C-alpha positions as CSV (number, residue, x, y, z in Angstrom):
1,M,52.7,-71.6,-7.7
2,G,49.3,-70.8,-6.5
3,I,48.0,-67.3,-5.7
4,V,48.1,-66.5,-2.0
5,P,44.8,-64.8,-1.1
6,Q,45.2,-61.5,0.7
7,T,43.3,-61.2,3.9
8,K,41.8,-57.8,4.9
9,E,43.4,-56.3,8.0
10,K,41.1,-56.3,10.9
11,I,40.6,-52.8,12.5
12,L,39.9,-52.8,16.2
13,F,38.0,-50.2,18.1
14,K,37.8,-49.9,21.8
15,C,34.3,-49.7,23.3
16,V,34.0,-46.8,25.8
17,C,31.4,-48.8,27.7
18,C,32.9,-52.2,28.3
19,T,36.5,-51.1,27.3
20,K,37.0,-54.2,25.2
21,E,38.7,-54.0,21.7
22,K,36.4,-55.3,19.0
23,Q,36.3,-55.4,15.2
24,K,35.1,-52.1,13.8
25,D,33.1,-53.4,10.9
26,K,31.3,-56.2,12.7
27,E,30.9,-55.1,16.3
28,F,30.0,-51.4,16.0
29,Y,26.9,-49.8,14.4
30,K,27.3,-47.0,11.9
31,S,26.2,-43.5,12.9
32,N,25.6,-40.2,11.0
33,S,26.5,-38.0,14.0
34,I,28.8,-35.2,13.1
35,I,30.9,-35.8,16.2
36,L,31.9,-39.3,15.0
37,K,33.4,-38.2,11.7
38,G,36.9,-38.9,13.1
39,N,35.7,-42.4,14.2
40,D,34.9,-43.5,10.7
41,Q,31.2,-42.8,11.5
42,R,31.1,-45.7,13.9
43,M,29.5,-45.6,17.4
44,V,31.8,-45.5,20.4
45,V,29.7,-48.2,22.0
46,C,29.8,-51.7,20.7
47,K,26.7,-53.6,19.6
48,E,26.6,-55.8,22.8
49,C,26.7,-52.7,25.0
50,V,24.0,-51.0,22.9
51,I,21.7,-54.0,23.7
52,E,22.6,-53.8,27.4
53,L,21.9,-50.1,27.4
54,Y,18.5,-50.7,25.8
55,S,17.6,-53.4,28.4
56,F,18.6,-50.9,31.2
57,L,16.3,-48.2,29.7
58,V,13.4,-50.7,29.3
59,N,13.7,-51.6,33.0
60,N,13.9,-47.9,33.9
61,Y,11.0,-46.6,31.8
62,E,8.9,-49.8,31.6
63,D,8.1,-49.0,28.0
64,T,10.0,-50.4,25.0
65,K,9.2,-47.5,22.6
66,I,10.2,-44.8,25.1
67,A,13.4,-46.8,26.0
68,L,14.3,-47.0,22.3
69,Y,13.6,-43.3,21.9
70,F,16.0,-42.4,24.7
71,L,18.6,-44.8,23.4
72,C,18.5,-43.0,20.0
73,R,18.8,-39.7,21.8
74,L,21.8,-40.9,23.8
75,L,23.6,-42.2,20.7
76,D,22.4,-39.4,18.3
77,V,20.5,-41.9,16.1
78,Y,17.4,-41.0,14.0
79,F,14.2,-42.2,15.7
80,D,11.4,-43.1,13.4
81,S,8.1,-43.7,15.3
82,N,6.6,-45.1,12.1
83,L,9.3,-47.8,11.9
84,Y,8.9,-48.9,15.5
85,P,5.7,-51.1,15.1
86,S,7.2,-53.3,12.4
87,V,10.5,-53.6,14.4
88,A,8.6,-54.6,17.5
89,Q,6.5,-57.1,15.6
90,Q,9.6,-58.6,14.0
91,A,11.4,-58.8,17.4
92,T,8.4,-60.6,18.9
93,N,8.1,-63.1,16.1
94,G,11.8,-63.9,16.2
95,N,12.3,-63.6,19.9
96,T,15.1,-61.0,19.4
97,N,16.0,-57.6,20.8
98,I,14.1,-54.6,19.4
99,A,17.2,-52.3,19.6
100,G,19.3,-54.7,17.5
101,I,16.7,-55.0,14.7
102,Y,16.0,-51.2,14.8
103,F,19.7,-50.2,14.4
104,Q,20.2,-52.8,11.7
105,K,17.4,-51.2,9.7
106,I,18.7,-47.7,10.3
107,N,22.1,-48.7,9.1
108,S,20.9,-50.5,6.0
109,L,17.9,-48.5,4.6
110,P,18.8,-45.6,2.3
111,Q,16.2,-43.2,3.5
112,Y,18.1,-43.0,6.9
113,S,21.6,-42.6,5.4
114,S,22.0,-39.0,6.4
115,K,19.6,-38.5,9.4
116,T,20.5,-38.0,13.0
117,F,18.4,-37.7,16.1
118,F,18.0,-33.9,15.4
119,D,15.8,-35.0,12.4
120,S,13.5,-37.1,14.5
121,T,9.9,-36.3,15.4
122,L,9.6,-35.7,19.1
123,I,7.3,-37.9,21.1
124,D,5.5,-37.4,24.4
125,V,7.3,-39.7,26.7
126,S,5.2,-39.0,29.8
127,G,1.8,-39.4,28.3
128,E,0.9,-36.0,29.7
129,K,3.4,-33.4,28.7
130,N,6.1,-32.6,26.1
131,I,9.5,-34.1,26.7
132,F,11.0,-30.6,26.8
133,E,8.7,-29.5,29.7
134,T,11.0,-27.7,32.1
135,G,10.7,-25.4,35.1
136,I,12.3,-22.6,33.0
137,N,10.0,-19.6,32.3
138,I,10.7,-18.4,28.7
139,E,10.0,-14.7,28.4
140,F,8.1,-13.6,25.4
141,N,7.8,-9.8,24.8
142,D,4.8,-8.3,23.0
143,E,6.4,-8.6,19.5
144,D,7.3,-12.3,20.2
145,K,3.8,-13.1,21.3
146,R,2.4,-11.3,18.2
147,N,4.7,-13.3,15.9
148,K,3.6,-16.5,17.5
149,E,0.0,-15.7,17.2
150,D,0.4,-14.6,13.6
151,V,2.2,-17.8,12.7
152,I,-0.5,-20.0,14.3
153,R,-3.3,-18.0,12.6
154,M,-1.7,-18.0,9.1
155,V,-0.5,-21.6,9.2
156,G,-3.6,-22.9,10.9
157,Y,-1.7,-24.9,13.6
158,D,1.3,-24.5,15.8
159,P,4.3,-25.9,13.7
160,F,6.7,-25.7,16.7
161,E,4.5,-27.1,19.4
162,N,6.8,-30.0,20.0
163,E,10.1,-28.0,19.7
164,N,12.3,-27.1,22.7
165,P,10.7,-24.1,24.5
166,L,14.1,-22.5,24.5
167,D,14.1,-22.5,20.7
168,Q,10.4,-21.6,20.0
169,K,10.8,-17.8,20.2
170,A,13.5,-17.8,17.6
171,L,11.6,-20.2,15.4
172,Y,8.4,-18.1,15.4
173,N,10.3,-14.9,14.8
174,S,12.2,-16.5,11.9
175,L,9.1,-18.2,10.2
176,V,6.8,-15.2,10.4
177,D,9.0,-13.3,7.9
178,M,8.8,-16.2,5.4
179,L,5.0,-16.4,5.3
180,D,3.9,-14.5,2.3
181,E,0.9,-15.0,0.0
182,S,2.6,-17.5,-2.3
183,T,3.8,-19.6,0.6
184,L,0.4,-19.8,2.3
185,E,-1.3,-20.8,-0.9
186,D,1.1,-23.6,-1.7
187,S,0.6,-26.7,0.5
188,F,4.0,-28.0,-0.6
189,K,6.0,-24.9,0.0
190,L,4.7,-24.3,3.5
191,P,6.4,-27.3,5.1
192,I,9.6,-26.3,3.3
193,V,9.7,-22.9,4.9
194,I,9.0,-24.4,8.3
195,E,11.9,-26.8,7.7
196,I,14.1,-23.9,6.7
197,A,13.3,-22.1,9.9
198,K,14.3,-25.2,11.9
199,S,17.5,-25.5,9.9
200,F,18.5,-21.9,10.6
201,N,17.9,-22.6,14.3
202,Q,20.2,-25.6,14.1
203,I,22.8,-23.4,12.4
204,D,22.6,-20.9,15.2
205,K,23.3,-23.7,17.7
206,I,26.4,-24.7,15.7
207,N,27.5,-21.1,15.7
208,Q,27.1,-21.1,19.5
209,A,29.1,-24.3,19.8
210,L,31.9,-22.8,17.6
211,A,32.0,-19.6,19.6
212,L,32.4,-21.7,22.8
213,M,35.1,-24.0,21.3
214,T,37.1,-21.1,20.0
215,S,36.7,-18.8,23.0
216,D,39.8,-20.4,24.7
217,I,42.7,-19.8,22.3
218,G,44.9,-22.3,24.2
219,S,42.5,-25.2,23.6
220,V,41.7,-24.5,19.9
221,Q,44.5,-26.7,18.6
222,S,43.2,-29.7,20.5
223,Q,39.7,-29.2,19.1
224,V,40.6,-28.7,15.4
225,G,38.9,-31.9,14.4
226,G,35.6,-31.0,16.1
227,I,35.7,-27.4,14.8
228,K,36.3,-28.6,11.3
229,S,33.4,-31.0,11.5
230,L,31.1,-28.3,12.8
231,F,32.1,-25.9,9.9
232,E,31.5,-28.7,7.4
233,A,28.1,-29.5,9.0
234,K,27.2,-25.8,8.9
235,D,28.2,-25.4,5.2
236,K,26.2,-28.6,4.4
237,M,23.1,-27.2,6.1
238,Y,23.5,-23.8,4.3
239,R,23.7,-25.5,1.0
240,A,20.6,-27.6,1.7
241,I,18.7,-24.4,2.7
242,L,19.7,-22.6,-0.5
243,A,18.8,-25.7,-2.6
244,M,15.3,-25.9,-1.0
245,A,14.8,-22.1,-1.5
246,K,15.8,-22.3,-5.1
247,D,13.8,-25.4,-6.0
248,N,10.6,-24.0,-4.4
249,G,11.0,-20.4,-5.5
250,I,11.2,-19.1,-1.9
251,S,14.2,-16.7,-2.1
252,V,13.9,-13.3,-3.8
253,N,16.3,-14.2,-6.6
254,H,14.3,-17.4,-7.5
255,S,10.8,-16.4,-6.6
256,N,8.3,-17.8,-9.1
257,K,5.4,-15.6,-7.9
258,K,6.7,-12.0,-8.2
259,S,3.9,-9.5,-8.3
260,K,4.2,-5.9,-9.6
261,G,2.1,-4.6,-6.8
262,A,3.6,-6.8,-4.1
263,G,5.6,-3.9,-2.5
264,T,3.0,-1.1,-3.0
265,L,0.8,0.2,-0.2
266,S,-2.3,-1.3,-1.8
267,G,-0.5,-4.6,-2.3
268,I,0.6,-4.7,1.4
269,M,-3.0,-3.8,2.5
270,K,-4.4,-6.6,0.4
271,Q,-2.0,-9.2,1.9
272,L,-2.8,-8.0,5.4
273,Q,-6.6,-8.2,4.7
274,E,-6.2,-11.8,3.5
275,K,-4.2,-12.7,6.7
276,G,-7.1,-11.4,8.9
277,F,-5.7,-8.0,10.0
278,M,-8.9,-6.1,10.3
279,E,-7.2,-2.9,11.4
280,V,-6.0,-2.4,7.9
281,E,-9.5,-2.0,6.5
282,V,-10.1,1.5,5.1
283,N,-13.0,3.3,6.8
284,L,-14.7,4.9,3.8
285,Y,-17.2,6.8,6.0
286,D,-14.4,8.8,7.6
287,I,-12.8,9.5,4.2
288,E,-16.0,10.6,2.5
289,T,-17.1,12.8,5.5
290,C,-13.6,14.4,5.9
291,Q,-13.7,18.2,5.5
292,G,-10.6,18.1,3.3
293,I,-12.0,15.5,0.9
294,R,-15.3,17.5,0.7
295,Q,-13.4,20.6,-0.3
296,V,-11.5,18.8,-3.0
297,A,-14.7,17.2,-4.3
298,D,-16.5,20.5,-4.4
299,M,-13.7,22.1,-6.4
300,S,-13.6,19.2,-8.8
301,N,-17.4,19.4,-9.4
302,E,-17.3,23.2,-9.9
303,S,-14.5,22.8,-12.5
304,I,-16.5,20.1,-14.3
305,R,-19.6,22.3,-14.5
306,K,-17.7,25.2,-16.0
307,Q,-16.1,23.1,-18.6
308,L,-19.2,21.2,-19.7
309,Q,-21.5,24.3,-20.0
310,F,-24.8,22.6,-19.3
311,D,-28.0,24.0,-21.0
312,E,-31.6,23.9,-19.7
313,N,-32.3,20.4,-21.0
314,D,-29.2,19.0,-19.3
315,Y,-30.2,20.6,-16.0
316,S,-33.7,19.2,-16.4
317,A,-32.4,15.6,-17.0
318,M,-30.0,15.9,-14.1
319,I,-32.8,17.0,-11.7
320,N,-34.9,14.0,-12.8
321,E,-32.0,11.6,-12.2
322,Q,-31.3,13.2,-8.8
323,R,-35.0,12.8,-7.8
324,E,-34.9,9.1,-8.6
325,L,-31.7,8.7,-6.7
326,I,-33.0,10.6,-3.7
327,E,-36.1,8.3,-3.6
328,K,-34.0,5.2,-3.8
329,L,-31.6,6.4,-1.0
330,D,-34.6,7.5,1.1
331,S,-36.1,4.0,0.9
332,K,-32.8,2.4,1.7
333,N,-32.4,4.8,4.7
334,I,-35.8,3.7,6.1
335,E,-34.8,0.0,5.8
336,L,-31.4,0.6,7.6
337,E,-33.1,2.6,10.4
338,E,-35.5,-0.2,11.0
339,E,-32.6,-2.7,11.0
340,L,-30.7,-0.6,13.5
341,R,-33.8,-0.3,15.7
342,L,-34.1,-4.1,15.9
343,L,-30.4,-4.5,16.6
344,K,-30.6,-2.1,19.5
345,I,-33.5,-4.0,21.0
346,K,-31.6,-7.3,20.6
347,S,-28.5,-5.7,22.2
348,N,-30.5,-4.4,25.1
349,V,-32.1,-7.8,25.7
350,V,-28.7,-9.5,25.6
351,T,-27.3,-6.9,28.1
352,L,-30.2,-7.5,30.5
353,I,-29.7,-11.3,30.4
354,D,-25.9,-11.1,30.9
355,G,-26.4,-8.5,33.7
């Protein structure tokens, strides 16, 4: 008696677009979206409808790349602008659909196995402005503005220029506290802390979603699956943040650049000077001419004279040294007065020209 081969049971999913039941494994693309965990990580739109949606977007935007971008945003699929040129070329050579080839690569290549649209690099879809351009006026108080300016000055560019304006304030405020001397000097660590700031912002959004979903006690039971998925996503992101912090010596417990003077006044002043805060510079002229400092110096000098008990030879040598020092300082004073005179003339000329 021969062995009867067992056939794998076909699982059917219903497409929410065309409402047809189709085979899950063959007719639906995979997705990493956290909201599709209960759907075996399969899209709710079949492959055929995905192609039709792409064609609709191409007709609407008259641009194949922008159409693919919006399709990825609609389906929560990672958009890689670097992958697009090769996909477009392959589609042209084979006379096939760009979206079909793109989603096949996203589903098959390992580097995209855990990415969603939230991990994508935003693109300018209008050619003139950011895709998050809105009519909403985001209020920045003085501290928020200062944090943004500090981040841009220390990093050297705006790391959140392409982020949603609604998120930028929180991102700047979060990142500014992570920018220390060791981070700014390490070209590898800097993008890590920027990514951590973005991750914390995403966690905050998950917290907001959880608060909204659990605000109505009566509907909590019907949303258990979604709530569980959000908690798991939040935990996964926290673990990723902690791992990045540990691997790169960012957190206090794992810092690989601890300095003995890091928390002292002089250490803080040194860091602020390196970051360009000129207000922290000590004005030695004010200190040396301060009446209190002069009194302390006079008392110290008097005490030294009494303890050393100078004789006539010592006084004679000191007078000679003082004479040489006076001549040197007098010569320096003449040079500085001449330099000051020339600067005043130059300043007056500039004032007359501007006036």
